[in-house]
C-alpha positions in Angstrom: 110.8 68.7 121.6 108.8 71.2 119.6 105.1 71.7 120.0 103.3 70.5 116.9 101.1 73.5 116.4 99.9 74.7 113.1 99.6 78.2 111.6 95.9 78.2 112.2 96.8 78.3 116.0 97.9 81.9 115.5 95.1 83.1 117.8 94.0 79.8 119.2 96.1 80.4 122.3 95.0 84.0 122.8 93.0 84.8 120.3 103.5 102.6 119.9 104.0 105.2 121.9 106.9 106.7 123.7 106.7 107.5 127.3 104.9 110.8 128.0 106.7 111.4 131.2 105.1 112.3 134.5 101.4 113.3 134.1 100.4 116.7 135.3 97.0 115.5 136.3 96.6 113.8 139.6 95.9 110.1 139.4 92.3 109.3 140.2 92.8 105.5 140.3 96.1 105.0 142.1 94.3 103.2 145.0 92.4 100.0 144.1 88.7 100.5 144.0 87.1 98.2 146.4 83.5 98.7 145.4 81.3 95.7 145.5 78.1 94.7 143.8 75.2 96.0 145.8 73.4 92.6 145.7 76.5 90.7 146.9 78.7 92.2 149.6 81.5 89.8 148.6 81.7 89.8 144.8 85.3 89.8 143.5 84.6 90.3 139.8 83.8 94.0 140.4 87.0 94.7 142.3 89.4 97.1 140.4 93.0 98.0 141.0 95.5 95.1 141.2 93.8 91.7 140.5 95.0 88.3 139.3 97.9 87.6 141.7 96.5 90.1 144.1 97.7 91.1 147.6 97.1 88.3 150.0 97.1 85.5 147.4 100.8 84.8 147.1 102.7 85.8 150.3 102.2 82.5 152.2 103.3 80.5 149.2 106.3 82.6 148.5 107.4 82.3 152.1 107.3 78.5 151.8 108.9 78.4 148.4 111.7 80.9 149.0 112.6 80.1 152.6 110.9 76.9 153.5 108.9 78.5 156.3 105.3 77.6 157.1 103.3 77.3 160.3 104.6 74.9 162.9 101.1 73.8 164.1 97.6 73.7 162.7 94.1 73.7 164.0 92.6 70.3 163.2 89.1 70.9 161.7 86.5 68.2 162.0 86.3 67.9 158.2 87.0 64.8 156.1 86.3 64.7 152.4 86.2 62.1 149.8 88.3 64.4 147.6 90.2 67.6 148.2 91.2 69.6 145.2 94.0 72.1 145.6 93.3 74.9 143.1 90.0 76.1 141.7 91.1 76.9 138.2 90.0 75.0 135.1 91.7 71.7 136.1 90.5 71.9 139.6 86.9 72.6 138.7 87.0 70.0 136.1 88.4 67.4 138.5 85.6 68.1 141.0 83.1 67.7 138.2 84.5 64.5 136.9 84.8 63.0 140.3 81.2 63.8 141.2 80.0 62.4 137.9 81.9 59.2 138.7 81.2 58.8 142.4 77.7 60.4 142.6 76.3 63.7 143.8 76.7 62.8 147.4 80.5 62.6 147.2 82.1 65.0 149.6 84.4 67.4 147.7 86.3 70.5 148.8 88.2 72.9 146.5 90.8 75.1 148.1 92.2 78.2 146.3 94.6 80.9 147.4 92.8 83.6 145.4 89.7 85.5 146.4 87.9 84.3 143.2 87.6 81.0 141.4 88.7 80.3 137.8 92.5 80.4 137.9 93.6 82.3 134.9 90.0 82.5 133.7 89.0 85.5 135.7 86.1 87.9 135.1 86.4 91.7 135.2 83.0 93.4 135.7 82.4 97.1 135.5 79.1 99.1 136.1 78.7 102.6 134.8 75.6 104.7 134.1 73.3 101.7 134.5 75.2 99.4 132.2 77.4 96.3 132.9 80.6 96.2 130.9 82.6 93.1 130.9 86.3 92.5 130.4 88.7 89.6 130.1 90.8 89.0 133.2 92.8 86.0 131.8 92.1 83.0 129.5 90.3 84.4 126.5 88.7 81.9 124.2 87.7 78.4 123.3 90.1 77.0 120.7 89.3 74.6 117.9 86.9 72.1 119.6 87.4 69.6 116.9 90.9 69.1 118.2 89.6 68.4 121.8 89.5 64.9 123.2 86.2 63.2 123.7 86.5 63.9 127.4 87.0 67.6 127.0 84.3 67.9 124.4 82.0 66.0 126.6 82.6 68.3 129.5 81.7 71.3 127.4 78.6 69.5 126.2 77.6 68.9 129.8 77.8 72.6 130.3 75.6 73.3 127.3 78.4 74.3 125.0 77.8 72.0 122.0 78.2 72.6 118.3 74.9 74.3 118.0 75.8 76.7 120.8 79.2 77.4 119.3 77.4 78.5 116.2 75.2 80.7 118.4 78.4 82.4 119.6 79.7 82.7 116.1 76.5 84.4 115.0 76.7 86.8 117.9 80.3 87.8 117.2 80.8 90.9 115.0 82.6 89.8 111.8 85.2 92.5 112.3 86.2 91.6 115.8 89.8 90.6 115.3 90.5 88.7 118.5 87.7 86.3 117.6 89.8 85.1 114.7 88.8 87.5 112.0 92.4 88.0 110.8 91.4 89.4 107.4 90.1 92.6 109.0 92.0 95.8 109.5 94.1 96.3 112.6 96.4 99.1 113.6 100.2 99.0 113.9 101.4 101.7 116.3 105.0 102.8 116.3 106.6 105.8 118.0 107.4 108.9 116.0 108.4 112.4 117.3 107.0 111.8 120.8 103.7 110.3 119.8 102.3 107.1 118.4 101.6 106.8 114.7 98.9 104.2 113.9 99.0 102.7 110.4 95.8 100.7 109.8 95.5 97.9 107.3 95.2 94.1 107.0 98.5 93.5 108.7 97.9 89.8 109.3 97.6 89.4 105.6 100.2 92.0 104.6 102.9 89.8 106.3 102.3 87.2 103.5 102.3 89.7 100.6 98.6 90.5 100.4 97.6 93.3 98.1 98.4 96.7 99.6 101.4 95.6 101.7 103.9 97.8 99.9 102.0 101.1 100.5 101.3 100.1 104.1 104.9 99.4 104.8 106.0 102.7 103.3 103.8 104.6 105.7 105.5 103.2 108.8 107.7 105.6 110.7 110.9 103.6 110.3 113.9 104.2 108.1 113.3 103.7 104.3 115.9 101.0 104.1 114.0 99.0 106.7 110.8 99.5 104.8 112.4 98.1 101.7 113.8 95.1 103.5 110.3 94.3 104.9 108.7 94.8 101.5 111.1 92.3 100.1 110.6 89.9 103.0 106.8 90.0 103.0 106.4 89.8 99.2 109.4 87.7 98.0 109.3 84.2 96.9 113.1 84.1 96.8 115.3 82.0 99.0 117.2 83.6 101.9 118.8 80.2 102.5 119.7 79.4 98.9 123.3 78.4 99.8 121.9 75.5 101.9 120.8 72.0 100.9 117.3 71.0 102.0 118.7 69.0 104.9 120.8 72.0 106.0 117.8 74.2 105.7 115.8 72.0 108.0 118.5 71.9 110.6 118.9 75.7 110.4 115.2 76.2 110.8 115.2 74.0 113.9 118.3 75.3 115.6 118.5 79.0 114.8 116.3 81.7 116.3 113.8 83.5 114.1 115.1 86.9 115.0 118.7 85.8 114.2 117.4 84.7 110.8 115.7 88.1 110.3 119.0 90.0 111.2 121.6 87.7 109.5 119.7 86.5 106.5 116.9 89.1 105.8 119.1 92.0 106.9 116.7 93.7 109.3 117.9 95.9 112.1 117.4 94.5 115.6 115.1 97.3 116.4 112.8 96.4 113.4 112.4 92.8 114.6 110.2 94.1 117.4 107.5 94.6 114.7 107.5 90.9 114.0 107.7 90.0 117.6 104.3 91.3 118.5 102.3 88.2 117.6 104.8 85.7 118.9 104.8 87.6 122.3 101.0 87.6 122.5 100.7 83.9 121.5 103.6 82.5 123.5 105.0 85.2 125.7 108.4 85.3 124.2 110.2 87.2 121.4 111.5 85.7 118.2 114.9 85.4 119.8 113.5 82.5 121.8 111.7 80.8 118.9 113.3 78.7 116.2 112.5 79.7 112.7 110.3 76.6 112.4 108.4 77.4 115.6 107.9 81.1 114.7 106.5 80.3 111.3 104.2 77.6 112.6 102.9 80.1 115.1 102.1 82.6 112.4 105.2 84.7 111.8 106.0 85.6 108.2 108.7 83.8 106.2 107.3 80.6 104.8 107.6 82.0 101.3 111.2 83.1 101.9 112.9 79.7 102.2 112.9 78.6 98.6 110.8 76.0 96.8 108.9 74.2 99.5 108.8 70.9 97.7 112.6 70.6 98.2 112.2 70.7 101.9 111.3 67.8 104.1 107.9 67.7 105.9 109.3 69.9 108.7 107.0 72.7 107.7 104.0 70.6 106.9 102.0 71.7 110.0 102.4 75.3 108.9 100.9 74.7 105.5 97.6 73.3 106.6 94.7 75.4 105.4 92.3 74.8 108.2 90.4 78.0 109.0 91.0 79.5 112.4 88.2 78.6 114.8 87.9 80.8 117.9 84.8 81.3 120.1 84.7 83.9 122.8 82.4 84.8 125.7 82.3 88.5 126.7 84.3 87.7 129.8 86.5 85.1 128.2 86.7 81.6 129.7 85.4 83.0 133.0 82.0 82.0 131.7 83.1 78.4 131.6 84.4 78.6 135.2 81.0 80.1 136.2 79.2 77.2 134.5 81.2 74.6 136.3 80.9 76.3 139.7 77.1 76.6 139.3 76.9 72.9 138.3 78.9 71.9 141.3 77.1 74.3 143.8 73.7 75.3 142.3 72.9 77.6 145.2 75.6 80.0 144.0 73.2 81.2 141.3 69.9 79.5 142.2 67.8 81.2 139.5 70.3 80.7 136.7 68.8 78.7 133.8 72.1 77.7 132.3 74.1 78.7 129.3 71.5 81.1 128.1 71.9 83.5 131.1 75.2 82.5 132.7 77.0 85.7 131.7 74.5 88.0 133.5 73.5 85.7 136.4 74.0 87.0 139.9 76.5 84.8 141.8 76.3 84.7 145.6 79.8 83.9 146.8 78.6 83.7 150.4 77.2 80.2 149.7 80.3 78.6 148.2 81.5 77.1 151.4 78.4 75.9 153.3 78.4 72.7 155.3 75.1 71.5 153.8 76.6 71.3 150.3 78.3 68.1 149.2 80.7 70.2 147.1 82.3 73.2 148.7 84.7 75.9 147.4 86.9 77.7 150.0 88.7 80.8 148.7 91.6 82.8 150.2 93.1 79.5 151.4 96.8 78.8 150.5 97.8 75.1 150.8 101.2 74.6 152.4 101.2 70.9 153.1 99.8 67.7 151.5 100.9 64.2 152.7 99.6 60.8 153.4 99.0 59.9 157.0 99.4 56.6 158.8 95.6 56.3 158.8 95.5 56.0 155.0 94.2 59.5 154.7 95.6 62.6 153.1 96.3 65.5 155.5 96.0 68.9 153.9 97.4 72.0 155.7 96.4 75.4 154.6 96.4 79.0 155.8 93.2 81.1 155.6 93.2 84.7 156.7 96.4 84.0 158.7 95.0 80.9 160.5 96.8 77.6 160.0 94.2 74.9 159.5 94.2 71.1 158.7 91.6 68.8 157.1 91.7 65.3 155.8 90.6 63.5 152.7 90.5 60.1 151.2 92.0 61.4 148.0 93.7 64.6 146.8 94.2 66.2 143.4 96.8 68.8 143.1 95.5 71.2 140.5 97.9 74.0 141.3 101.0 74.7 139.2 103.9 72.3 139.1 106.6 74.5 140.6 104.7 74.7 143.9 104.0 71.0 144.3 107.4 69.9 145.6 107.2 72.5 148.4 103.7 71.4 149.5 104.2 67.7 149.0 107.9 66.8 149.9 106.9 63.1 150.2 107.2 62.8 146.4 110.3 61.0 145.0 113.3 63.2 144.3 113.2 62.6 140.5 109.6 63.6 140.4 110.2 66.7 142.4 113.0 67.7 140.1 110.9 67.1 137.0 108.1 69.2 138.5 110.5 72.1 138.8 111.8 71.9 135.2 109.4 74.3 133.4 108.8 78.0 134.0 105.3 79.5 133.7 104.9 82.2 131.1 103.9 85.5 132.7 101.3 88.0 131.3 99.5 91.1 132.4 95.9 91.7 131.3 94.4 95.2 131.9 90.8 96.3 131.4 90.1 100.0 131.3 86.6 101.3 131.6 86.0 104.4 129.5 83.1 106.7 129.1 82.3 105.8 125.5 83.5 104.0 122.5 83.9 107.0 120.1 87.7 106.7 120.0 87.9 103.3 118.5 85.0 104.2 116.1 87.2 107.1 114.9 90.2 104.9 114.4 88.2 102.3 112.4 89.7 99.2 114.0 89.2 97.2 117.3 92.8 95.9 117.6 96.1 97.8 117.7 99.5 96.2 117.9 102.0 98.3 119.9 105.3 96.3 119.7 107.4 99.0 121.4 105.0 99.8 124.2 104.5 98.3 127.7 101.2 96.7 126.5 101.8 95.2 123.1 98.1 94.7 122.1 95.3 97.1 122.7 91.7 96.1 121.8 88.1 96.6 122.6 86.7 94.0 125.0 84.6 91.3 123.2 81.3 92.8 121.9 79.6 89.5 122.0 76.0 89.3 123.0 75.5 85.8 124.5 74.6 84.4 127.9 72.1 87.3 128.4 74.7 90.0 128.0 74.1 93.2 126.0 77.5 94.5 124.9 78.1 98.2 124.0 76.6 98.7 120.6 76.7 102.5 120.1 79.8 104.7 120.2 78.1 106.7 122.9 77.9 103.6 125.2 80.4 103.1 128.0 82.9 100.5 127.0 86.2 98.9 128.0 89.6 98.7 126.5 91.5 95.4 126.8 95.3 95.6 127.0 97.7 92.7 127.0 101.4 92.7 128.0 104.0 90.0 127.6 106.6 91.2 130.1 109.3 88.6 129.4 112.3 90.5 127.9 114.4 89.7 124.9 117.8 88.2 125.8 120.6 90.6 126.3 123.3 87.9 126.4 123.2 84.2 126.9 120.2 83.9 129.1 118.2 80.7 128.8 114.5 80.8 128.0 113.6 79.8 131.5 115.9 82.5 132.9 114.0 85.0 130.7 110.7 83.8 132.0 111.8 84.2 135.6 113.0 87.7 134.8 109.5 88.5 133.3 107.8 87.1 136.4 110.0 89.1 138.8 109.2 92.3 136.7 105.5 91.6 137.2 105.7 91.2 140.9 108.0 94.3 141.3 105.6 96.6 139.4 103.1 98.3 141.7 99.6 99.2 140.5 100.5 102.9 140.5 103.2 102.2 137.9 100.8 100.1 135.7 98.3 102.9 135.9 100.9 105.4 134.8 101.9 103.1 131.9 98.3 102.6 130.8 97.5 106.3 130.9 100.7 107.3 129.1 100.2 104.7 126.4 96.6 105.3 125.8 97.0 109.1 125.6 99.8 108.8 123.1 98.0 106.2 121.1 94.5 107.6 121.1 94.8 111.3 121.9 94.6 112.5 118.3 91.3 110.6 117.9 89.6 112.5 120.7 90.6 110.5 123.8 91.5 112.3 127.0 92.7 110.0 129.8 91.6 112.3 132.6 88.1 112.7 131.3 87.5 109.3 129.8 89.0 106.7 132.1 86.5 105.6 134.7 88.3 102.6 136.2 91.3 100.4 135.7 91.7 96.7 136.6 95.2 95.2 136.2 95.3 91.4 136.2 98.9 90.3 136.8 99.5 86.7 135.9 103.1 86.0 136.9 102.5 82.2 136.8 100.7 82.1 133.4 100.8 79.7 130.5 102.2 76.2 131.0 105.7 75.7 129.9 105.9 74.0 126.5 109.1 72.8 125.1 111.2 75.0 122.8 113.3 73.6 120.1 116.3 75.9 120.7 116.9 74.5 124.2 114.8 71.5 125.1 115.9 68.1 124.0 113.8 65.3 122.5 113.1 63.0 125.4 112.1 59.3 124.9 108.4 58.6 125.3 107.3 58.9 128.9 110.6 60.5 130.0 109.8 64.2 129.4 109.8 66.3 132.7 106.0 66.8 132.5 105.4 63.1 132.2 107.7 62.2 135.1 106.2 65.0 137.2 102.6 64.0 136.8 103.0 60.4 138.1 100.4 59.3 140.7 101.7 59.2 144.2 99.3 56.7 145.9 96.3 58.8 147.1 97.6 62.0 145.5 97.4 62.9 141.8 98.4 65.9 139.8 96.1 67.8 137.3 97.1 71.0 135.5 98.0 72.1 132.1 101.7 72.0 133.2 101.3 68.2 133.3 100.4 68.2 129.6 103.1 70.8 128.7 100.4 72.5 126.7 98.8 75.8 127.7 95.3 75.2 126.5 92.0 74.7 128.3 91.4 71.2 126.9 94.8 70.2 128.3 93.5 71.2 131.8 90.4 69.1 131.3 92.3 66.1 130.0 94.7 66.3 133.0 91.7 66.5 135.4 90.2 63.4 133.8 93.5 61.4 134.2 93.9 62.4 137.8 90.3 61.5 138.7 90.7 58.1 137.0 93.8 57.5 139.1 92.0 58.3 142.3 88.7 56.5 141.6 89.7 53.3 139.9 
């Protein structure tokens, strides 16, 4: 059951050095920096150190999921709501918004979230240095092609002030050479290890993969064996047929049932070590290497090879989605989709940023977290609250048990929307039918790690001449500047002397070593994320950046001012892979069975759509609210 995603989606979902050994300098950031904004004593976006799935956000849930343990008794609060939403990510915030729009502004709504900040994967990293605010992306990065959104999702964005005119405003404010915003024709760096350091070869690599002018000379500069260079030259530039011995029907079957990297090794003749170069984009888009993608999936997600399968007119329409020529459409805020979460929260609870005008100043508006959970507000947002039980009571109410700061508490609601991720739902709602609970546990979330590193100035990247470097053999496979996009009142770094931030992205799921399934690999990646302490991430970041940027004037001891690591062990929603997942009859796929309404309880998350995109979260929220308000 393959996702029907076109090549233009290359960056729609996101859009090399060897180890240097122990550092002689003493770490200056090994302990998380707990500084807070002076105007708001509780202001999570400025926290550094380990963020994302931070200490205190997962322990209660893990105890429940792993050993079935939870508090035996709860303090009953005198609180009943029209709707309780479990999870304050994009689905949860959208569910609260849709419910209030349908039931009126007086509807009593409570959102509960286990983290110390709202937004789910759309988190904001905020630095302050020498009188300047520098923003980073702590999770979900961009708005994908809005023309593909449903009317419901488009309408929600419009309610927030993000209409077509504003998307054009973002586009005008985005530098034309900023690669992560979809400018794939610009130069990027490809970094590979050589003689104990990283060698960066710059060029239009996203185009070179398809034989664009200059690809031969660029490939010959890579620090890899000459025979591998020649094989890549042939692969990128050839219009020959690596599957010439097969009929069109056999080719189609091959492309759907054989992994992309197996094709590269067995048919193209690349060494396994060389396939890592072509894994980089697949890992950043989907979190997995080419060993876990079929040939068809890899090419539709942007990997090279469409010209290497023979005359296309002899194939069936299997590759039709990859051949569409729609331009890539990506729009980014300077803090990623955290801006959209902020817009939703301010719409739901205006007092959080009472002087905010709207979309024109949302990025720089001061948010007062202290007012999120006040009794006088019809909509309330309660952070640091891990839900451990949801069930219907005999009084036709939903009882919701949660733990906040170690205290077991209970509230009631007329309706409940579970906007947490699927794997947790069977543990907190065991009333669900067995087949539904089994279906909810089918998928595995795709883990990621996002790091933002505040540095003294931007001269290093100015010296390199690019704002994105692919590092396929390093712990963090993509290294970029944070979005230099001046919208929402934000003034991004504009001079090389300005303090700036480096954005680093890691897909920790390993390549298979044997017969591991995709879901086993994803679990392995998640365990690796949880097992890696901040001190180790800091060491990796310093080692990698020094090896990568040192020859361009960077010094990690002098230049790094702060590090924020956002670990996201439960990341992208699981979407079905052609190598392992069957074609289910309509309505019988696990995500469809799992999202079934259970009387006063509904499920809203991107897992329920088997599609890891923001509009999926919005659509799921709309469905759940319809179920609970019809």
